[in-house]
C-alpha positions as CSV (number, residue, x, y, z in Angstrom):
1,M,-41.8,26.8,48.8
2,K,-44.9,19.9,52.5
3,K,-44.2,18.0,55.4
4,R,-42.6,20.3,58.1
5,F,-39.2,19.4,59.3
6,G,-38.0,20.2,62.8
7,I,-34.8,22.2,62.9
8,F,-33.2,20.5,65.8
9,S,-29.8,19.2,64.5
10,A,-29.0,15.5,64.7
11,V,-25.5,15.1,66.1
12,V,-23.3,12.4,64.4
13,I,-21.3,10.7,67.1
14,A,-20.7,7.3,65.8
15,A,-17.2,8.1,64.6
16,A,-16.4,9.7,67.9
17,L,-17.3,6.6,69.8
18,T,-14.6,4.7,68.1
19,L,-12.0,7.0,69.5
20,T,-10.4,6.1,72.8
21,G,-10.7,8.4,75.8
22,C,-14.0,9.9,74.6
23,S,-16.0,10.5,77.8
24,S,-19.8,10.9,78.1
25,S,-19.2,14.6,79.1
26,D,-17.4,15.2,75.9
27,S,-20.3,13.8,73.9
28,A,-22.7,16.0,75.9
29,T,-20.7,19.1,75.1
30,T,-20.6,18.2,71.4
31,E,-24.4,17.6,71.4
32,S,-25.1,20.9,73.2
33,A,-22.9,22.9,70.8
34,A,-24.7,21.5,67.8
35,S,-28.2,22.0,69.2
36,C,-30.7,24.3,67.5
37,A,-33.0,24.4,70.6
38,K,-33.9,28.0,71.4
39,A,-32.2,27.9,74.8
40,D,-28.9,26.8,73.1
41,L,-28.8,29.4,70.4
42,A,-26.0,32.0,70.8
43,T,-28.0,35.0,69.8
44,V,-26.7,38.6,70.1
45,T,-29.2,39.1,73.0
46,A,-30.1,36.2,75.1
47,G,-33.7,35.1,74.6
48,K,-34.1,37.5,71.7
49,L,-33.6,37.2,67.9
50,T,-32.1,40.3,66.4
51,I,-32.9,40.7,62.7
52,A,-31.6,43.4,60.4
53,T,-32.9,45.1,57.3
54,G,-32.1,48.1,55.2
55,E,-32.6,51.8,56.0
56,P,-35.1,52.3,54.5
57,A,-36.6,49.0,53.6
58,Y,-38.7,49.1,50.4
59,Y,-41.9,47.6,49.0
60,P,-42.6,44.8,48.3
61,W,-39.9,43.4,50.6
62,V,-41.1,45.4,53.6
63,I,-44.4,47.4,53.6
64,D,-44.3,51.1,54.8
65,D,-40.7,50.6,56.0
66,K,-42.1,48.7,59.1
67,P,-40.5,45.3,59.2
68,E,-41.9,44.7,62.7
69,S,-45.4,44.5,61.1
70,G,-44.4,41.3,59.3
71,E,-45.9,42.8,56.1
72,G,-44.0,42.4,52.9
73,F,-42.0,39.4,51.6
74,E,-38.9,39.7,53.7
75,G,-40.8,40.8,56.8
76,A,-43.0,37.7,56.5
77,V,-39.9,35.4,55.8
78,A,-38.1,36.9,58.9
79,Y,-41.0,36.0,61.2
80,A,-41.5,32.6,59.7
81,V,-37.8,31.8,60.3
82,A,-38.0,33.2,63.8
83,A,-41.0,30.9,64.6
84,Q,-39.1,27.9,63.3
85,L,-36.2,28.8,65.7
86,G,-38.7,29.0,68.6
87,F,-39.0,32.8,68.9
88,S,-42.4,34.5,69.2
89,N,-43.0,37.8,67.4
90,D,-42.4,39.8,70.5
91,E,-39.0,38.2,71.0
92,V,-37.8,39.5,67.6
93,E,-35.9,42.8,67.7
94,W,-35.1,44.8,64.5
95,V,-32.0,46.9,63.7
96,R,-31.1,48.7,60.5
97,T,-27.9,48.5,58.5
98,T,-26.6,49.6,55.1
99,F,-26.2,47.0,52.5
100,D,-22.4,47.6,52.2
101,S,-21.7,47.4,55.9
102,A,-23.6,44.1,56.1
103,V,-21.5,42.3,53.5
104,T,-18.1,43.4,54.9
105,P,-16.2,41.1,57.3
106,G,-16.5,41.5,61.0
107,E,-18.8,41.0,64.0
108,K,-22.4,42.1,63.4
109,N,-25.0,43.6,65.7
110,F,-27.6,41.2,64.3
111,D,-28.3,37.5,64.3
112,F,-29.2,37.6,60.6
113,N,-29.9,40.2,58.0
114,L,-32.1,40.2,55.0
115,Q,-32.2,42.8,52.3
116,Q,-32.0,40.9,49.0
117,F,-28.5,39.7,49.4
118,S,-27.5,37.6,46.4
119,I,-25.4,34.6,47.4
120,T,-22.0,34.8,45.7
121,D,-18.7,33.1,46.1
122,E,-17.0,36.4,46.7
123,R,-19.4,37.4,49.5
124,K,-19.0,34.0,51.1
125,T,-15.4,34.8,51.9
126,A,-16.6,37.6,54.2
127,V,-20.0,36.5,55.6
128,D,-22.1,33.4,56.0
129,F,-25.4,32.7,54.1
130,S,-28.3,30.5,54.9
131,S,-30.0,28.2,52.4
132,P,-31.6,30.4,49.7
133,Y,-35.1,31.7,50.5
134,Y,-35.7,33.2,47.1
135,T,-34.6,32.6,43.5
136,A,-35.3,35.6,41.3
137,P,-37.4,34.8,38.2
138,Q,-37.5,36.9,35.1
139,A,-40.2,39.5,34.6
140,I,-41.4,41.9,31.9
141,V,-41.5,45.6,32.5
142,S,-43.7,47.8,30.3
143,F,-46.0,50.9,30.6
144,K,-49.7,51.6,30.8
145,G,-51.4,51.5,27.5
146,S,-48.6,49.5,25.8
147,K,-49.2,46.7,23.3
148,I,-48.6,44.1,26.0
149,D,-50.4,45.8,28.9
150,G,-52.9,43.3,30.2
151,K,-51.4,40.2,28.6
152,T,-51.5,37.1,30.7
153,S,-49.7,34.4,28.8
154,L,-46.5,33.8,26.9
155,A,-48.5,32.9,23.9
156,E,-49.8,36.4,23.7
157,L,-46.3,37.8,23.5
158,K,-45.2,36.2,20.3
159,D,-45.6,39.4,18.3
160,A,-44.2,41.7,21.0
161,K,-40.9,43.6,20.8
162,L,-39.0,42.6,23.9
163,G,-35.5,43.6,24.8
164,A,-32.9,42.7,27.4
165,A,-29.2,43.4,28.2
166,V,-26.5,41.5,26.4
167,G,-25.1,38.4,28.1
168,T,-28.0,38.1,30.6
169,T,-30.3,35.3,31.6
170,S,-33.1,37.7,30.6
171,L,-31.9,37.6,27.0
172,D,-31.9,33.8,27.1
173,A,-35.4,33.8,28.6
174,I,-36.9,35.8,25.7
175,E,-35.4,33.3,23.2
176,N,-36.0,30.1,25.1
177,Q,-39.2,30.7,27.1
178,I,-41.1,33.1,24.9
179,G,-39.6,31.9,21.7
180,I,-39.0,35.2,19.9
181,K,-35.9,37.2,18.8
182,P,-35.0,39.8,21.3
183,Q,-33.8,43.4,20.9
184,V,-30.3,43.4,22.5
185,F,-29.0,46.3,24.6
186,N,-25.6,47.0,26.1
187,D,-27.1,47.3,29.5
188,N,-30.4,47.8,31.3
189,A,-30.1,51.5,31.2
190,A,-30.1,51.4,27.4
191,G,-33.1,49.1,27.5
192,V,-35.0,51.5,29.8
193,S,-34.3,54.3,27.5
194,A,-35.7,52.4,24.6
195,L,-38.8,51.5,26.6
196,K,-39.4,55.1,27.6
197,N,-39.1,56.1,23.9
198,K,-41.6,53.2,23.0
199,Q,-39.0,51.6,20.8
200,I,-39.8,48.3,22.5
201,D,-43.0,47.0,24.1
202,G,-41.3,45.5,27.1
203,L,-37.9,45.0,28.9
204,V,-37.1,41.7,30.5
205,V,-35.1,41.8,33.8
206,D,-35.1,39.9,37.0
207,L,-38.1,40.5,39.2
208,P,-36.4,42.6,41.9
209,T,-35.1,44.9,39.2
210,A,-38.6,44.9,37.6
211,F,-40.1,46.2,40.8
212,Y,-37.6,49.1,40.9
213,L,-37.8,50.0,37.2
214,S,-41.6,49.9,37.1
215,G,-41.9,51.9,40.3
216,V,-39.2,54.5,39.8
217,E,-37.6,54.6,36.3
218,V,-40.4,54.0,33.8
219,P,-43.2,56.6,33.7
220,N,-46.5,54.8,34.2
221,G,-44.5,51.6,34.6
222,L,-46.0,48.2,35.3
223,I,-45.0,44.6,35.4
224,V,-46.8,42.6,32.8
225,G,-45.9,39.4,34.6
226,Q,-43.3,37.0,35.7
227,L,-42.0,34.3,33.5
228,P,-42.5,30.8,34.9
229,S,-39.6,29.9,37.1
230,T,-36.9,27.7,35.6
231,G,-35.1,27.3,39.0
232,S,-32.2,29.4,37.9
233,G,-31.4,33.0,38.7
234,D,-29.9,35.0,41.5
235,Q,-30.5,33.4,44.9
236,F,-31.1,35.4,48.1
237,G,-29.9,34.2,51.5
238,L,-30.1,35.3,55.0
239,L,-26.7,36.9,55.9
240,L,-24.9,36.1,59.1
241,T,-21.5,36.8,60.6
242,K,-18.7,34.7,59.0
243,G,-18.5,31.5,61.1
244,S,-21.6,32.2,63.0
245,A,-22.8,29.4,65.3
246,L,-26.3,30.1,64.1
247,T,-25.7,29.5,60.4
248,S,-26.7,25.8,60.3
249,C,-29.7,26.4,62.5
250,V,-30.9,29.4,60.4
251,S,-30.4,27.3,57.3
252,G,-32.4,24.5,58.8
253,A,-35.3,27.0,59.5
254,V,-35.3,28.2,55.9
255,D,-35.3,24.6,54.7
256,A,-38.2,23.8,57.0
257,I,-40.4,26.7,55.7
258,T,-39.5,25.7,52.2
259,S,-40.4,22.1,52.7
260,D,-43.7,22.7,54.4
261,G,-45.0,25.2,51.8
262,T,-44.9,28.3,54.1
263,L,-42.3,30.0,51.9
264,A,-44.3,29.3,48.7
265,T,-47.4,30.9,50.3
266,I,-45.4,34.0,51.4
267,T,-43.9,34.3,47.9
268,D,-47.2,34.1,46.1
269,K,-48.8,36.7,48.4
270,W,-46.1,39.3,48.5
271,L,-44.2,38.8,45.2
272,A,-47.1,37.9,42.8
273,T,-50.7,38.4,43.9
274,D,-50.4,41.5,46.1
275,A,-47.4,42.9,44.2
276,G,-49.2,43.0,40.8
277,A,-46.6,40.6,39.2
278,P,-48.6,37.5,38.3
279,V,-46.9,34.5,36.8
280,L,-47.6,34.4,33.0
281,K,-49.4,31.3,31.7
282,P,-47.8,29.2,28.9
């Protein structure tokens, strides 16, 4: 998340050649339309790549609300994708949108938008998504001085009181990955309340929620660590206008940075090492 793949699309024309009346100019038009060469990309502004994020954009996704710095997970991902598409940093322009306006149908003032949009079937009826650039793992939220503060492995959590909301993958993770019986809550809010009252040692949620809870909801909150990824969980995608001509090229760029290891490096830096959310050992 290593061999790097180019993102120029291969155009399949074999079938077309079997059709009568297919001229060389027709084939050239088809090839041009499918090209991911920078000059052929139908961006909002010619020669520029317009990327959107939230207002404001939060840590660790964007540092100091300055996406143009490339600092933070999504800031770094945005520029990595831009580079794969052939755009230099100074050819990237940023705009801001609300989350809700981005996921509604209609033309957009950006080429793609990233602000932790989960890919869902319902949203796909209104907008396009790229290949996923992030799959959210589970994480444990606690507080300074708790019984599990400073623990670095799953083995050290066998005697901990951990809770999660009913019907969630977080609940399954406590049972299947840590191997203990969880405290079950009706929702995350009830779990946070129990954590604040020190009725449990930690609350298991997905990592994006863990960043919010530890930074905003839980006094002296911290993330004990991430559970090792199982490959399941909410997946985030770059959001584009429904039917955008850029969708396949942007997906190709995401696939390329996934394949060559760039995405893994970005993820480790901004969502583990620098974010204070290390992956727990077995």
